[in-house]
C-alpha positions as a Python dict, from the first residue, in 0.01 Angstrom:
ca = {
    (1, 'M'): (0, 0, 0),
    (2, 'N'): (200, 267, 187),
    (3, 'P'): (44, 597, 72),
    (4, 'T'): (389, 773, 116),
    (5, 'A'): (559, 551, -142),
    (6, 'P'): (768, 771, -388),
    (7, 'E'): (696, 759, -753),
    (8, 'T'): (1052, 857, -831),
    (9, 'S'): (1369, 728, -666),
    (10, 'P'): (1557, 929, -400),
    (11, 'R'): (1942, 886, -375),
    (12, 'G'): (1978, 616, -629),
    (13, 'L'): (1729, 340, -531),
    (14, 'P'): (1515, 212, -812),
    (15, 'A'): (1161, 349, -785),
    (16, 'E'): (1014, 13, -859),
    (17, 'C'): (1195, -132, -559),
    (18, 'L'): (1069, 127, -331),
    (19, 'Q'): (709, 92, -454),
    (20, 'E'): (732, -281, -395),
    (21, 'L'): (878, -230, -48),
    (22, 'A'): (594, -2, 24),
    (23, 'R'): (348, -268, -54),
    (24, 'I'): (546, -534, 149),
    (25, 'L'): (591, -328, 467),
    (26, 'P'): (340, -152, 708),
    (27, 'E'): (304, 217, 654),
    (28, 'D'): (540, 311, 935),
    (29, 'S'): (818, 71, 833),
    (30, 'L'): (973, 241, 518),
    (31, 'I'): (1162, 561, 563),
    (32, 'V'): (1256, 779, 257),
    (33, 'D'): (1217, 1128, 407),
    (34, 'E'): (1572, 1296, 431),
    (35, 'E'): (1531, 1427, 792),
    (36, 'E'): (1386, 1088, 912),
    (37, 'L'): (1697, 913, 749),
    (38, 'R'): (1935, 1127, 953),
    (39, 'P'): (1944, 891, 1265),
    (40, 'Y'): (2059, 616, 1031),
    (41, 'E'): (2347, 800, 868),
    (42, 'C'): (2617, 645, 1109),
    (43, 'D'): (2674, 397, 1386),
    (44, 'G'): (2879, 469, 1708),
    (45, 'L'): (3177, 579, 1468),
    (46, 'S'): (3006, 903, 1407),
    (47, 'V'): (3287, 1069, 1224),
    (48, 'Y'): (3183, 877, 910),
    (49, 'R'): (2823, 970, 792),
    (50, 'R'): (2617, 907, 477),
    (51, 'L'): (2257, 913, 413),
    (52, 'P'): (2115, 580, 312),
    (53, 'G'): (1882, 545, 9),
    (54, 'A'): (1604, 433, 235),
    (55, 'V'): (1556, 248, 554),
    (56, 'A'): (1318, -58, 609),
    (57, 'L'): (1201, -155, 970),
    (58, 'P'): (1030, -491, 937),
    (59, 'H'): (839, -647, 1217),
    (60, 'D'): (897, -1007, 1162),
    (61, 'T'): (1099, -1265, 967),
    (62, 'G'): (849, -1287, 693),
    (63, 'Q'): (884, -912, 616),
    (64, 'V'): (1266, -932, 629),
    (65, 'Q'): (1258, -1224, 393),
    (66, 'A'): (1027, -1033, 153),
    (67, 'V'): (1259, -727, 165),
    (68, 'L'): (1561, -927, 87),
    (69, 'R'): (1376, -1087, -209),
    (70, 'C'): (1280, -743, -342),
    (71, 'C'): (1638, -599, -305),
    (72, 'H'): (1798, -900, -471),
    (73, 'A'): (1555, -882, -768),
    (74, 'H'): (1650, -505, -818),
    (75, 'G'): (2006, -538, -739),
    (76, 'V'): (1989, -314, -432),
    (77, 'P'): (2255, -349, -164),
    (78, 'V'): (2135, -420, 183),
    (79, 'I'): (2311, -312, 507),
    (80, 'A'): (2184, -474, 823),
    (81, 'R'): (2155, -249, 1130),
    (82, 'G'): (2098, -336, 1488),
    (83, 'A'): (2094, -97, 1773),
    (84, 'G'): (2364, 121, 1593),
    (85, 'T'): (2613, 105, 1879),
    (86, 'G'): (2893, -43, 1664),
    (87, 'L'): (3224, 153, 1675),
    (88, 'S'): (3387, 53, 1335),
    (89, 'G'): (3148, 186, 1080),
    (90, 'G'): (3000, -150, 1013),
    (91, 'S'): (2659, -29, 944),
    (92, 'L'): (2769, 292, 760),
    (93, 'P'): (2510, 330, 482),
    (94, 'Q'): (2553, 432, 115),
    (95, 'E'): (2311, 625, -103),
    (96, 'D'): (2229, 327, -340),
    (97, 'A'): (2166, 92, -64),
    (98, 'L'): (1878, 4, 174),
    (99, 'V'): (1946, -2, 547),
    (100, 'L'): (1761, -298, 704),
    (101, 'G'): (1689, -213, 1062),
    (102, 'L'): (1624, -514, 1284),
    (103, 'A'): (1548, -337, 1611),
    (104, 'R'): (1169, -431, 1587),
    (105, 'L'): (1253, -796, 1596),
    (106, 'D'): (1280, -784, 1960),
    (107, 'R'): (1101, -1082, 2134),
    (108, 'I'): (1257, -1333, 2358),
    (109, 'L'): (1097, -1643, 2210),
    (110, 'R'): (1191, -1896, 2475),
    (111, 'I'): (1382, -1933, 2794),
    (112, 'D'): (1471, -2311, 2848),
    (113, 'P'): (1626, -2343, 3199),
    (114, 'D'): (1639, -2726, 3176),
    (115, 'N'): (1866, -2699, 2854),
    (116, 'R'): (2024, -2375, 2969),
    (117, 'L'): (1954, -2191, 2661),
    (118, 'A'): (1736, -1899, 2533),
    (119, 'V'): (1596, -1842, 2181),
    (120, 'V'): (1583, -1458, 2093),
    (121, 'Q'): (1527, -1244, 1795),
    (122, 'P'): (1824, -1013, 1674),
    (123, 'G'): (1670, -699, 1813),
    (124, 'V'): (1673, -823, 2185),
    (125, 'R'): (1902, -609, 2383),
    (126, 'N'): (2203, -796, 2534),
    (127, 'L'): (2104, -718, 2898),
    (128, 'Q'): (1750, -828, 2849),
    (129, 'I'): (1861, -1185, 2822),
    (130, 'S'): (2028, -1194, 3159),
    (131, 'Q'): (1732, -1018, 3300),
    (132, 'A'): (1490, -1278, 3155),
    (133, 'A'): (1711, -1563, 3270),
    (134, 'E'): (1776, -1448, 3626),
    (135, 'P'): (1470, -1594, 3788),
    (136, 'H'): (1604, -1928, 3685),
    (137, 'G'): (1946, -1863, 3839),
    (138, 'L'): (2096, -1829, 3498),
    (139, 'F'): (2276, -1553, 3290),
    (140, 'Y'): (2416, -1469, 2951),
    (141, 'A'): (2781, -1428, 2977),
    (142, 'P'): (2906, -1169, 2710),
    (143, 'D'): (2846, -834, 2839),
    (144, 'P'): (2979, -538, 2627),
    (145, 'S'): (3001, -199, 2798),
    (146, 'S'): (2696, -108, 2572),
    (147, 'Q'): (2498, -411, 2684),
    (148, 'I'): (2212, -176, 2810),
    (149, 'A'): (2159, -88, 2443),
    (150, 'C'): (2337, -306, 2199),
    (151, 'S'): (2132, -596, 2033),
    (152, 'I'): (2221, -956, 2016),
    (153, 'G'): (2210, -963, 1637),
    (154, 'G'): (2478, -695, 1633),
    (155, 'N'): (2676, -885, 1900),
    (156, 'V'): (2670, -1186, 1659),
    (157, 'A'): (2784, -975, 1365),
    (158, 'E'): (3075, -829, 1558),
    (159, 'N'): (3162, -1125, 1788),
    (160, 'S'): (3136, -897, 2082),
    (161, 'G'): (3306, -961, 2414),
    (162, 'G'): (3290, -763, 2738),
    (163, 'V'): (3437, -740, 3078),
    (164, 'H'): (3384, -1104, 3166),
    (165, 'C'): (3511, -1260, 2835),
    (166, 'V'): (3841, -1351, 2983),
    (167, 'K'): (3661, -1645, 3160),
    (168, 'Y'): (3342, -1688, 2977),
    (169, 'G'): (3436, -1612, 2622),
    (170, 'L'): (3317, -1405, 2343),
    (171, 'T'): (2978, -1424, 2154),
    (172, 'V'): (3106, -1714, 1934),
    (173, 'H'): (3159, -1924, 2258),
    (174, 'N'): (2821, -1854, 2382),
    (175, 'I'): (2578, -1917, 2093),
    (176, 'L'): (2445, -2254, 2005),
    (177, 'G'): (2252, -2173, 1675),
    (178, 'L'): (2138, -1925, 1431),
    (179, 'K'): (1859, -1880, 1179),
    (180, 'L'): (1960, -1655, 902),
    (181, 'L'): (1847, -1536, 560),
    (182, 'D'): (2086, -1502, 265),
    (183, 'A'): (2091, -1226, 24),
    (184, 'E'): (1798, -1408, -182),
    (185, 'G'): (1591, -1435, 117),
    (186, 'K'): (1645, -1811, 172),
    (187, 'L'): (1636, -1942, 521),
    (188, 'H'): (1917, -2129, 667),
    (189, 'E'): (1965, -2292, 1010),
    (190, 'I'): (2310, -2312, 1146),
    (191, 'G'): (2401, -2499, 1457),
    (192, 'G'): (2110, -2604, 1683),
    (193, 'Q'): (2027, -2633, 2052),
    (194, 'R'): (2310, -2848, 2158),
    (195, 'L'): (2689, -2805, 2206),
    (196, 'E'): (2793, -3020, 1914),
    (197, 'T'): (2637, -3038, 1565),
    (198, 'P'): (2737, -3247, 1263),
    (199, 'G'): (2917, -3097, 970),
    (200, 'A'): (3147, -2802, 931),
    (201, 'D'): (3158, -2533, 1198),
    (202, 'L'): (2967, -2286, 1002),
    (203, 'L'): (2854, -2104, 1321),
    (204, 'S'): (3203, -1980, 1375),
    (205, 'L'): (3214, -1853, 1012),
    (206, 'Y'): (2904, -1652, 1049),
    (207, 'T'): (2977, -1512, 1391),
    (208, 'G'): (3184, -1198, 1345),
    (209, 'S'): (3120, -1189, 964),
    (210, 'E'): (2991, -826, 1001),
    (211, 'G'): (2663, -874, 797),
    (212, 'L'): (2863, -991, 474),
    (213, 'L'): (2722, -1345, 472),
    (214, 'G'): (2360, -1331, 583),
    (215, 'I'): (2099, -1152, 796),
    (216, 'V'): (2039, -1315, 1138),
    (217, 'T'): (1676, -1361, 1236),
    (218, 'E'): (1703, -1586, 1541),
    (219, 'V'): (1971, -1674, 1784),
    (220, 'T'): (1995, -1958, 2029),
    (221, 'V'): (2233, -1860, 2315),
    (222, 'R'): (2379, -2048, 2597),
    (223, 'L'): (2281, -1966, 2945),
    (224, 'L'): (2520, -2033, 3245),
    (225, 'P'): (2427, -2075, 3613),
    (226, 'K'): (2502, -1767, 3819),
    (227, 'P'): (2800, -1832, 4049),
    (228, 'P'): (2697, -1861, 4418),
    (229, 'A'): (2943, -1589, 4509),
    (230, 'A'): (3165, -1324, 4349),
    (231, 'G'): (3436, -1077, 4477),
    (232, 'V'): (3602, -774, 4323),
    (233, 'L'): (3931, -635, 4396),
    (234, 'L'): (4032, -277, 4297),
    (235, 'M'): (4411, -231, 4279),
    (236, 'G'): (4575, 99, 4230),
    (237, 'Y'): (4933, 153, 4090),
    (238, 'D'): (5194, 426, 4077),
    (239, 'D'): (5340, 272, 3762),
    (240, 'T'): (5138, 153, 3468),
    (241, 'G'): (5403, -113, 3389),
    (242, 'D'): (5338, -260, 3736),
    (243, 'A'): (4967, -281, 3674),
    (244, 'A'): (5033, -448, 3339),
    (245, 'R'): (5267, -700, 3501),
    (246, 'T'): (5016, -789, 3766),
    (247, 'V'): (4760, -882, 3497),
    (248, 'A'): (5021, -1113, 3336),
    (249, 'A'): (5117, -1264, 3684),
    (250, 'I'): (4753, -1338, 3777),
    (251, 'L'): (4699, -1551, 3476),
    (252, 'A'): (5057, -1698, 3489),
    (253, 'E'): (4982, -1830, 3837),
    (254, 'G'): (4690, -2035, 3709),
    (255, 'L'): (4401, -1805, 3830),
    (256, 'L'): (4119, -1740, 3577),
    (257, 'P'): (3925, -1441, 3685),
    (258, 'A'): (3569, -1372, 3572),
    (259, 'G'): (3690, -1036, 3480),
    (260, 'L'): (4035, -855, 3454),
    (261, 'E'): (4033, -492, 3347),
    (262, 'M'): (4274, -208, 3342),
    (263, 'M'): (4239, 175, 3319),
    (264, 'D'): (4515, 442, 3293),
    (265, 'H'): (4528, 776, 3484),
    (266, 'L'): (4331, 977, 3243),
    (267, 'A'): (4046, 705, 3221),
    (268, 'I'): (4047, 681, 3598),
    (269, 'R'): (3998, 1053, 3644),
    (270, 'A'): (3718, 1080, 3385),
    (271, 'A'): (3530, 778, 3525),
    (272, 'E'): (3554, 896, 3890),
    (273, 'D'): (3434, 1243, 3793),
    (274, 'F'): (3149, 1094, 3606),
    (275, 'V'): (3045, 800, 3819),
    (276, 'H'): (3205, 853, 4164),
    (277, 'A'): (3298, 490, 4196),
    (278, 'G'): (3557, 539, 4454),
    (279, 'Y'): (3859, 488, 4220),
    (280, 'P'): (4208, 609, 4339),
    (281, 'E'): (4228, 938, 4142),
    (282, 'E'): (4601, 984, 4180),
    (283, 'A'): (4688, 631, 4051),
    (284, 'A'): (4877, 597, 3728),
    (285, 'A'): (4670, 275, 3655),
    (286, 'L'): (4424, 53, 3816),
    (287, 'V'): (4330, -312, 3779),
    (288, 'L'): (3988, -444, 3851),
    (289, 'C'): (3976, -826, 3908),
    (290, 'E'): (3657, -1007, 3966),
    (291, 'V'): (3665, -1372, 4099),
    (292, 'D'): (3360, -1608, 4136),
    (293, 'G'): (3272, -1956, 4241),
    (294, 'T'): (3184, -2086, 4588),
    (295, 'E'): (3232, -1857, 4904),
    (296, 'A'): (3546, -2069, 4991),
    (297, 'E'): (3682, -2041, 4621),
    (298, 'V'): (3613, -1665, 4628),
    (299, 'G'): (3796, -1609, 4956),
    (300, 'E'): (4095, -1804, 4847),
    (301, 'Q'): (4120, -1634, 4505),
    (302, 'I'): (4102, -1290, 4672),
    (303, 'E'): (4403, -1374, 4894),
    (304, 'R'): (4592, -1509, 4606),
    (305, 'V'): (4524, -1195, 4388),
    (306, 'R'): (4612, -972, 4679),
    (307, 'A'): (4950, -1144, 4723),
    (308, 'I'): (5024, -1109, 4359),
    (309, 'A'): (4928, -733, 4373),
    (310, 'E'): (5153, -668, 4664),
    (311, 'R'): (5450, -832, 4500),
    (312, 'H'): (5401, -609, 4192),
    (313, 'G'): (5403, -272, 4351),
    (314, 'C'): (5034, -219, 4415),
    (315, 'S'): (4991, 105, 4614),
    (316, 'S'): (4627, 81, 4713),
    (317, 'L'): (4393, -210, 4737),
    (318, 'Q'): (4026, -249, 4822),
    (319, 'V'): (3789, -552, 4814),
    (320, 'A'): (3429, -488, 4760),
    (321, 'R'): (3234, -572, 5082),
    (322, 'D'): (2890, -653, 4905),
    (323, 'D'): (2708, -680, 4578),
    (324, 'A'): (2634, -301, 4592),
    (325, 'E'): (2996, -206, 4632),
    (326, 'R'): (3089, -454, 4359),
    (327, 'A'): (2841, -304, 4123),
    (328, 'R'): (2971, 46, 4194),
    (329, 'L'): (3316, -56, 4120),
    (330, 'W'): (3224, -210, 3793),
    (331, 'A'): (3006, 99, 3705),
    (332, 'G'): (3315, 318, 3665),
    (333, 'R'): (3472, 77, 3417),
    (334, 'K'): (3135, 20, 3230),
    (335, 'A'): (3088, 411, 3192),
    (336, 'A'): (3451, 475, 3092),
    (337, 'F'): (3371, 550, 2725),
    (338, 'P'): (3099, 811, 2797),
    (339, 'A'): (3304, 944, 3079),
    (340, 'V'): (3616, 1015, 2858),
    (341, 'G'): (3370, 1202, 2615),
    (342, 'R'): (3365, 1485, 2864),
    (343, 'L'): (3755, 1540, 2832),
    (344, 'A'): (3748, 1663, 2465),
    (345, 'P'): (3513, 1758, 2202),
    (346, 'D'): (3565, 1420, 2026),
    (347, 'Y'): (3748, 1092, 2074),
    (348, 'Y'): (3841, 798, 1850),
    (349, 'C'): (3799, 459, 2020),
    (350, 'M'): (4059, 213, 1900),
    (351, 'D'): (4029, -167, 1921),
    (352, 'G'): (4332, -405, 1902),
    (353, 'T'): (4445, -718, 2068),
    (354, 'I'): (4791, -828, 2175),
    (355, 'P'): (4954, -1111, 2366),
    (356, 'R'): (4906, -1026, 2738),
    (357, 'A'): (5292, -1040, 2822),
    (358, 'R'): (5348, -760, 2568),
    (359, 'L'): (5108, -514, 2739),
    (360, 'P'): (5379, -307, 2913),
    (361, 'E'): (5577, -233, 2594),
    (362, 'V'): (5273, -173, 2384),
    (363, 'L'): (5158, 81, 2641),
    (364, 'A'): (5493, 247, 2626),
    (365, 'R'): (5458, 259, 2239),
    (366, 'I'): (5123, 428, 2281),
    (367, 'D'): (5255, 680, 2508),
    (368, 'A'): (5543, 757, 2266),
    (369, 'L'): (5283, 795, 1987),
    (370, 'S'): (5082, 1031, 2211),
    (371, 'Q'): (5384, 1254, 2239),
    (372, 'E'): (5465, 1227, 1865),
    (373, 'Y'): (5115, 1328, 1743),
    (374, 'G'): (5039, 1574, 2036),
    (375, 'L'): (4724, 1390, 2113),
    (376, 'R'): (4612, 1264, 2456),
    (377, 'V'): (4508, 898, 2495),
    (378, 'A'): (4295, 745, 2764),
    (379, 'N'): (4356, 369, 2781),
    (380, 'V'): (4085, 115, 2884),
    (381, 'F'): (4164, -259, 2847),
    (382, 'H'): (3993, -586, 2862),
    (383, 'A'): (4341, -671, 3002),
    (384, 'G'): (4274, -1043, 3067),
    (385, 'D'): (4254, -1119, 2707),
    (386, 'G'): (4474, -851, 2567),
    (387, 'N'): (4194, -648, 2418),
    (388, 'M'): (4298, -281, 2416),
    (389, 'H'): (4074, 22, 2381),
    (390, 'P'): (4291, 332, 2347),
    (391, 'L'): (4075, 646, 2328),
    (392, 'I'): (4239, 923, 2135),
    (393, 'L'): (4114, 1266, 2224),
    (394, 'Y'): (4087, 1532, 1961),
    (395, 'D'): (3887, 1826, 1819),
    (396, 'A'): (3738, 1775, 1478),
    (397, 'N'): (3691, 2143, 1440),
    (398, 'V'): (4066, 2199, 1435),
    (399, 'P'): (4185, 2164, 1080),
    (400, 'G'): (4395, 1855, 1010),
    (401, 'E'): (4336, 1713, 1369),
    (402, 'L'): (4098, 1436, 1260),
    (403, 'E'): (4339, 1316, 986),
    (404, 'R'): (4621, 1316, 1242),
    (405, 'T'): (4404, 1117, 1485),
    (406, 'E'): (4331, 855, 1212),
    (407, 'E'): (4695, 830, 1131),
    (408, 'M'): (4788, 771, 1497),
    (409, 'G'): (4516, 514, 1520),
    (410, 'R'): (4665, 315, 1233),
    (411, 'A'): (5010, 335, 1397),
    (412, 'I'): (4857, 190, 1727),
    (413, 'L'): (4710, -98, 1528),
    (414, 'R'): (5043, -150, 1352),
    (415, 'A'): (5207, -171, 1706),
    (416, 'C'): (4956, -430, 1790),
    (417, 'L'): (5052, -639, 1490),
    (418, 'E'): (5420, -599, 1560),
    (419, 'A'): (5355, -731, 1911),
    (420, 'G'): (5206, -1041, 1773),
    (421, 'G'): (4840, -935, 1794),
    (422, 'T'): (4559, -856, 1571),
    (423, 'I'): (4381, -520, 1458),
    (424, 'T'): (4052, -591, 1643),
    (425, 'G'): (3917, -792, 1922),
    (426, 'E'): (3539, -730, 1922),
    (427, 'H'): (3463, -401, 1750),
    (428, 'G'): (3495, -544, 1395),
    (429, 'V'): (3666, -407, 1077),
    (430, 'G'): (3373, -218, 941),
    (431, 'T'): (3510, 62, 719),
    (432, 'E'): (3740, 185, 991),
    (433, 'K'): (4008, -75, 971),
    (434, 'L'): (4008, -178, 612),
    (435, 'D'): (4353, -30, 533),
    (436, 'S'): (4490, -201, 838),
    (437, 'M'): (4362, -537, 705),
    (438, 'C'): (4611, -501, 427),
    (439, 'E'): (4895, -503, 686),
    (440, 'Q'): (4767, -801, 887),
    (441, 'F'): (4678, -1027, 592),
    (442, 'T'): (4859, -1126, 283),
    (443, 'P'): (4701, -1098, -50),
    (444, 'A'): (4643, -1479, -70),
    (445, 'E'): (4463, -1467, 260),
    (446, 'L'): (4241, -1183, 157),
    (447, 'E'): (4163, -1366, -172),
    (448, 'Q'): (4034, -1667, 41),
    (449, 'M'): (3808, -1424, 239),
    (450, 'H'): (3674, -1281, -95),
    (451, 'A'): (3611, -1636, -219),
    (452, 'V'): (3406, -1710, 95),
    (453, 'K'): (3194, -1395, 24),
    (454, 'Q'): (3157, -1481, -341),
    (455, 'A'): (3043, -1840, -245),
    (456, 'L'): (2770, -1717, -10),
    (457, 'D'): (2676, -1378, -160),
    (458, 'P'): (2758, -1407, -546),
    (459, 'A'): (2590, -1081, -617),
    (460, 'G'): (2777, -893, -348),
    (461, 'L'): (2465, -724, -209),
    (462, 'L'): (2521, -776, 173),
    (463, 'N'): (2703, -488, 339),
    (464, 'P'): (2930, -409, 38),
    (465, 'G'): (3268, -262, 99),
    (466, 'K'): (3301, -359, 468),
    (467, 'A'): (3544, -587, 660),
    (468, 'V'): (3760, -713, 382),
    (469, 'P'): (3937, -465, 159),
    (470, 'A'): (3946, -477, -212),
    (471, 'L'): (4286, -619, -329),
    (472, 'H'): (4342, -321, -556),
    (473, 'R'): (4314, -98, -244),
    (474, 'C'): (4600, -284, -77),
    (475, 'A'): (4798, -256, -390),
    (476, 'E'): (4743, 124, -406),
    (477, 'L'): (4847, 156, -42),
    (478, 'G'): (5157, -41, -98),
    (479, 'A'): (5075, -201, 235),
    (480, 'M'): (5347, -439, 375),
    (481, 'H'): (5225, -741, 558),
    (482, 'V'): (5357, -694, 925),
    (483, 'H'): (5584, -968, 1037),
    (484, 'H'): (5485, -1141, 1365),
    (485, 'G'): (5822, -1280, 1453),
    (486, 'N'): (5797, -1631, 1619),
    (487, 'L'): (5452, -1582, 1742),
    (488, 'P'): (5169, -1770, 1589),
    (489, 'F'): (4972, -1593, 1307),
    (490, 'P'): (4637, -1464, 1435),
    (491, 'D'): (4347, -1684, 1331),
    (492, 'L'): (4095, -1553, 1083),
    (493, 'E'): (3826, -1505, 1340),
    (494, 'R'): (3757, -1151, 1206),
    (495, 'F'): (3626, -1229, 858),
}
């Protein structure tokens, strides 16, 4: 038994549950001391903070299973946590809940080059998978900007993407199977080790479910052959609209780049000061386009993209001469978020997705909102799939500025909806976008989401209060469902 097990319950957890957890877990795997709980009080959305009742750090699936059974028996909510890099408050704790940290389940169980797959535990970092697969000429495609730190379990929970998702897809398109535990600790296997499995597509239901439906303990991911060649073009523009129209034109002409990213002037200056990637600092916007394939295919695609850029007002253009220069150009984009952090005491990272053709008008709307609210915005986009990340700069020490920033963020998400988009592309809903869910979905649609939750977690113990708003909350807000015109309604990927 853990000798530090408390005899009384701190912050609302039943003492009996804590004592049982102390018997289940090794001595260093149950945290109840207030100071040691501090690192778990928030995820990457650090403006929202709460201390958990306790933190469990199991070493293997058996311990995870025992923890879940204990919590279910005592009615204790469980909030799964990976690396804590999430940006929507998806792992925000509560005082009567246990944070279940999965970072110690960090083994790559198998690399299978013949079947082009890997089997990994949820605490494995995203980048580790590609590093392990590289000797076999393979890689794992989804590559969030936080890939050096974020875990694959968190990627599954949020359906993460990255700079190469325009060609290779999101997490949901690159996993084959999951092993997961329900709230009672029962083991379930979803999918498998081949592209098609019989029955309903439950893999898509669980991917992006933000910890509401089960705790992932093992992931089977697809590995892809590394293309023999790749090239990167960096295009600068004096007008942001021209950059946005270039993005639309590249895709309209039948090209499918491996990556297609866009940054505005403020983001360019921040990234260049931070990384010295060789970006055109005076440009109003830049577009980064990566193409891959055979040497001949890459050469042809580079020339086609060059011609499109010149037709759309490109003011500067450079092509990476080798792999080192290609990595340097991407380094600026990958470091955009931390770089912008040097421009203000705080920033609020938004995440919305729009039809690509509507990018110029939504950018104009964001600029108008920036003027209206008196807050600067640095814009960074996965432009190829319409996923926008406006970074609103503010100072939380100025009274009322955080509240104004949050109000502006909701207005940006509303603009995405009005353009026919959705309130999140890859960061999830978490606690951050609950109110905006009331605008995107009708009460009937939200009821269906609650019905799924009730069917798979009837006691409501897994990550309560996240991702899907309570219907009474929507009624209190008086939120109106945003009309999408003639555009198709966004699918329910973001359960």
